[in-house]
C-alpha positions in Angstrom: 74.8 -64.5 33.6 75.7 -61.0 32.8 73.4 -60.8 29.8 70.6 -61.7 31.9 71.1 -58.6 34.3 71.4 -56.7 31.0 67.9 -57.7 29.9 66.6 -57.4 33.6 67.6 -53.7 33.5 66.0 -53.0 30.4 62.5 -54.6 31.5 62.5 -51.8 34.2 61.8 -49.3 31.5 58.4 -50.9 30.8 56.9 -49.8 33.9 58.4 -46.6 34.2 57.0 -45.6 30.7 53.7 -46.9 31.5 53.7 -45.0 34.7 54.3 -41.8 33.0 51.7 -42.3 30.1 49.0 -43.3 32.6 49.9 -40.9 35.6 51.9 -38.0 33.7 55.1 -36.8 35.6 54.1 -37.6 39.1 53.6 -41.3 37.8 56.5 -41.4 35.9 58.8 -40.2 38.7 57.1 -42.5 41.1 57.5 -45.5 39.4 61.0 -44.4 38.5 61.9 -43.8 42.2 60.5 -47.4 43.2 62.4 -49.0 40.5 65.5 -47.3 41.5 65.2 -48.4 45.0 64.6 -52.0 43.9 67.5 -51.9 41.7 70.0 -50.2 44.3 70.6 -53.4 46.3 72.1 -55.3 43.1 74.6 -51.9 42.6 75.7 -52.0 46.4 76.2 -55.7 46.2 78.7 -55.6 43.6 80.5 -52.4 44.9 84.0 -52.4 44.5 84.2 -55.4 42.0 84.2 -53.4 39.1 84.2 -49.4 38.8 83.3 -49.1 35.0 80.3 -51.6 36.0 79.4 -49.6 38.9 79.5 -46.2 36.9 77.2 -47.9 34.6 74.7 -48.8 37.0 74.7 -45.3 38.4 74.1 -43.9 35.2 71.2 -46.4 34.6 69.5 -45.5 37.9 69.8 -41.6 36.8 68.2 -42.7 33.5 65.4 -44.5 34.9 64.4 -41.3 36.4 64.9 -39.3 33.3 62.8 -41.3 31.2 60.1 -41.3 33.8 60.2 -37.4 33.9 60.2 -37.1 30.1 57.5 -39.7 29.5 55.5 -38.1 32.3 56.2 -34.6 30.6 55.1 -35.7 27.1 51.7 -37.5 28.6 51.1 -34.2 30.3 51.6 -32.2 27.3 49.3 -34.5 25.1 46.7 -34.4 27.6 46.7 -30.8 27.8 46.5 -30.4 24.0 43.6 -33.1 24.2 41.8 -30.7 26.6 42.3 -27.8 24.4 41.0 -29.4 21.4 38.0 -30.8 23.5 37.4 -27.3 24.9 37.5 -25.8 21.2 35.2 -28.4 20.1 33.1 -27.3 22.8 33.0 -23.8 21.8 32.4 -24.6 18.0 29.5 -26.9 19.2 28.1 -23.7 21.3 28.9 -21.4 18.3 27.0 -23.8 16.0 23.9 -24.0 18.3 23.9 -20.4 18.8 24.0 -19.6 14.8 21.3 -22.2 14.3 19.0 -20.5 16.9 19.8 -17.1 15.2 19.0 -18.4 11.9 15.8 -20.2 13.2 14.9 -16.6 14.7 15.7 -14.9 11.4 13.4 -17.1 9.6 10.7 -16.6 12.3 10.8 -13.0 11.9 11.1 -12.9 8.0 7.8 -15.0 8.3 6.2 -12.4 10.8 7.2 -9.4 8.6 5.5 -11.4 5.5 2.2 -11.8 7.3 2.6 -8.2 8.8 2.6 -7.3 5.0 -0.1 -9.2 4.1 -2.5 -8.1 7.1 -1.5 -4.3 6.0 -2.6 -4.9 2.6 -5.7 -6.7 3.8 -6.6 -3.8 6.4 -6.5 -1.2 3.8 -9.0 -3.3 1.7 -11.3 -4.0 4.4 -12.5 -0.4 5.0 -13.7 -0.2 1.6 -15.2 -3.4 1.9 -17.0 -3.0 4.7 -19.0 0.0 3.0 -19.3 -1.6 -0.3 -20.7 -5.1 0.9 -22.0 -4.8 4.1 -24.8 -1.7 3.4 -25.9 -3.6 0.3 -26.2 -7.1 2.2 -28.1 -5.2 4.9 -30.6 -3.7 2.0 -31.0 -7.1 0.4 -31.6 -8.7 3.8 -34.2 -6.2 4.8 -36.0 -6.3 1.4 -36.1 -10.1 1.4 -37.9 -10.0 5.0 -40.5 -7.5 3.8 -41.2 -9.5 0.6 -41.4 -12.9 3.0 -43.7 -11.3 5.2 -46.3 -10.9 2.9 -45.8 -14.7 1.4 -47.8 -17.6 3.1 -45.6 -20.2 4.3 -46.8 -22.8 2.3 -45.8 -20.7 -0.7 -42.7 -21.9 -2.8 -41.8 -18.5 -2.7 -41.4 -18.2 1.1 -38.7 -21.0 0.7 -37.0 -19.1 -1.6 -37.0 -16.2 0.6 -35.7 -17.9 3.6 -32.9 -19.3 1.4 -32.1 -15.8 0.5 -32.1 -14.4 4.1 -29.8 -17.2 5.0 -27.5 -16.6 2.5 -27.2 -12.9 3.0 -26.6 -13.8 7.1 -23.6 -16.4 5.5 -22.1 -13.4 3.5 -22.2 -11.1 6.4 -20.6 -13.6 8.4 -17.9 -13.9 5.6 -17.3 -10.1 5.9 -17.2 -10.2 9.6 -14.6 -13.1 9.5 -12.5 -11.0 7.1 -12.5 -7.5 9.0 -11.8 -9.5 12.3 -8.7 -11.0 10.6 -7.6 -7.7 9.0 -8.1 -5.3 11.9 -5.6 -5.3 14.6 -7.6 -3.9 17.2 -6.2 -2.9 20.7 -5.6 -5.4 23.3 -6.4 -5.0 26.8 -4.7 -7.8 28.8 -5.5 -8.9 32.3 -5.2 -12.1 34.2 -7.3 -14.9 32.2 -8.3 -18.3 33.8 -8.1 -20.3 30.6 -10.2 -23.4 32.2 -13.3 -21.1 32.8 -13.0 -19.5 29.0 -12.9 -23.0 27.7 -15.9 -23.9 29.8 -17.8 -20.8 28.4 -16.8 -21.9 24.7 -18.3 -25.5 25.4 -21.5 -24.0 26.5 -21.3 -22.0 23.2 -20.9 -25.1 20.8 -22.7 -27.5 23.0 -26.1 -27.7 20.7 -24.2 -27.8 17.5 -21.9 -30.9 18.9 -25.6 -32.6 19.9 -26.6 -32.1 16.4 -23.3 -33.4 15.2 -23.4 -36.2 17.6 -19.8 -35.3 19.0 -18.9 -35.7 22.3 -16.8 -33.1 24.0 -14.5 -33.8 26.9 -12.8 -31.1 28.8 -9.8 -32.5 30.4 -8.2 -29.9 32.7 -5.6 -30.0 35.6 -6.5 -28.5 39.0 -5.0 -25.4 40.0 -3.7 -24.1 36.5 -2.1 -20.8 36.5 -3.5 -17.7 34.8 -2.3 -16.2 31.9 -2.1 -12.8 30.6 -4.4 -11.7 27.7 -7.9 -10.7 26.5 -10.5 -13.1 27.6 -12.7 -12.3 24.9 -10.1 -12.8 22.0 -9.1 -16.0 23.8 -12.3 -17.4 23.8 -12.8 -16.3 19.8 -9.6 -18.3 19.2 -11.0 -21.2 21.0 -14.3 -21.1 19.5 -12.7 -21.1 16.1 -10.8 -24.3 17.4 -13.6 -26.0 18.8 -15.5 -25.4 15.8 -13.1 -26.5 13.4 -13.0 -30.0 15.2 -16.7 -30.2 15.0 -17.0 -29.6 11.6 -14.5 -32.1 10.5 -16.8 -34.6 12.5 -20.2 -34.2 10.8 -21.3 -37.7 11.6 -20.0 -38.0 15.1 -17.2 -38.3 17.0 -15.3 -37.1 19.9 -13.5 -33.8 20.7 -11.1 -33.7 23.7 -10.0 -30.3 24.9 -7.0 -30.9 27.5 -4.7 -28.2 28.9 -2.0 -28.9 31.1 1.3 -26.9 32.4 4.2 -27.6 30.5 7.4 -25.6 32.1 7.1 -21.9 31.5 4.1 -22.3 29.3 0.2 -23.4 29.7 -0.7 -25.8 26.7 -4.6 -26.2 25.5 -5.0 -29.0 22.8 -8.0 -29.5 20.6 -8.0 -33.4 19.8 -10.3 -34.3 16.9 -10.9 -38.2 15.8 -11.6 -36.7 12.2 -10.0 -37.4 8.9 -6.8 -35.9 9.9 -4.6 -33.3 7.8 -1.8 -34.2 5.4 1.8 -33.3 6.7 2.3 -31.2 3.6 -0.6 -28.8 4.6 0.4 -28.1 8.2 2.5 -25.1 7.3 -0.4 -23.5 4.8 -3.4 -24.3 7.1 -2.7 -21.0 9.1 -2.7 -18.9 5.9 -5.6 -16.6 5.2 -8.3 -17.7 2.5 -6.6 -21.6 2.7 -9.4 -24.3 3.4 -10.1 -27.8 2.4 -13.7 -27.5 2.6 -16.1 -26.2 -0.1 -18.2 -24.1 2.4 -15.2 -22.6 4.3 -13.8 -19.0 4.1 -10.4 -20.1 5.2 -10.1 -17.3 7.8 -10.9 -19.2 11.1 -7.7 -20.7 11.8 -5.9 -17.6 10.5 -7.8 -15.4 12.9 -7.2 -17.9 15.6 -3.0 -18.0 14.8 -3.4 -14.2 14.8 -4.9 -13.8 18.4 -2.6 -16.4 19.5 0.7 -14.5 18.0 -0.5 -11.5 19.5 -0.4 -12.7 22.9 3.1 -14.1 22.5 1.8 -17.7 22.2 2.5 -20.5 19.3 -0.3 -22.5 17.5 0.4 -25.6 15.9 -0.9 -28.7 14.4 0.0 -32.7 14.8 -1.9 -34.9 12.4 -1.5 -37.7 10.4 -4.4 -38.9 7.7 -7.0 -40.7 8.9 -5.7 -40.4 12.4 -7.5 -37.1 13.4 -5.8 -34.1 14.2 -4.5 -32.1 17.5 -4.3 -28.5 17.6 -1.8 -27.1 20.1 -2.0 -23.8 22.0 1.2 -22.3 23.8 0.7 -19.3 26.0 3.6 -18.1 27.8 2.7 -17.8 31.8 3.1 -14.9 33.8 6.7 -13.9 35.0 5.8 -14.7 38.7 3.7 -18.2 37.4 6.2 -19.2 35.8 8.9 -18.9 38.7 
């Protein structure tokens, strides 16, 4: 019978240890105290029968509480260490995110510097080009018009003179695009209503859209906030994107222009149903002189990118081959509008 009592006394350690592990010092001491109270009647009932056994039982009660205290302290220390490790891990994660953001910013700044270097070189070249090309083109156009005035319209030479004038006009357009891209210019900024600017652009391209069989849909939310910038430059950028959408759908289609407020920015999307743009070209289509069309100059999207970038915005593209393309203009809202 005495052996069974020894086993029961040892079993009391199990809830004490579990209480300390689960609830640290308070849990360990609380369970040890409960066990001591439960075990005390057994000691009192045997009072005076065996002094040696009584001393052992008193020490057993003391040991219950010591084990509860030590187990709770060890569990508490382990929890504190785990918490320190967790905080260290969170700080490392924050540091990693900051480092990654800084690396992205450095790469973006490096790209801006490279683009600025290219613009500087183009700016130096544009001044000479304007004089060396535009003046002769004006002379050629004037001469062609004089010669055409003395030729009957049924004459084959009249058709050739028409072609000559059209080609001169096309070359002048190329020079104009080049100068617009290379010349930084000063920007007079004011509050611009983007939906009205888009409506004016649609009026400009309406006739060309009708000829190409392209339907243009403007989808803008009511009550859009204004953005700070130059209205004429915004219209130039939107016009380039609209013309780009029409040019990729020469046999008809639909061009959707949607504008929405997204948190602290205004997004304008130009969505076409053309052939799309391969993923490997997404990073190159905004470079000057890069084009996938034989008749293109490669400056329309580059000019648009420069305009949007100079206004603190971002221009990006989403597209898959055969699924059309979506050009996204993200413009920052003014401080009071964003708030």
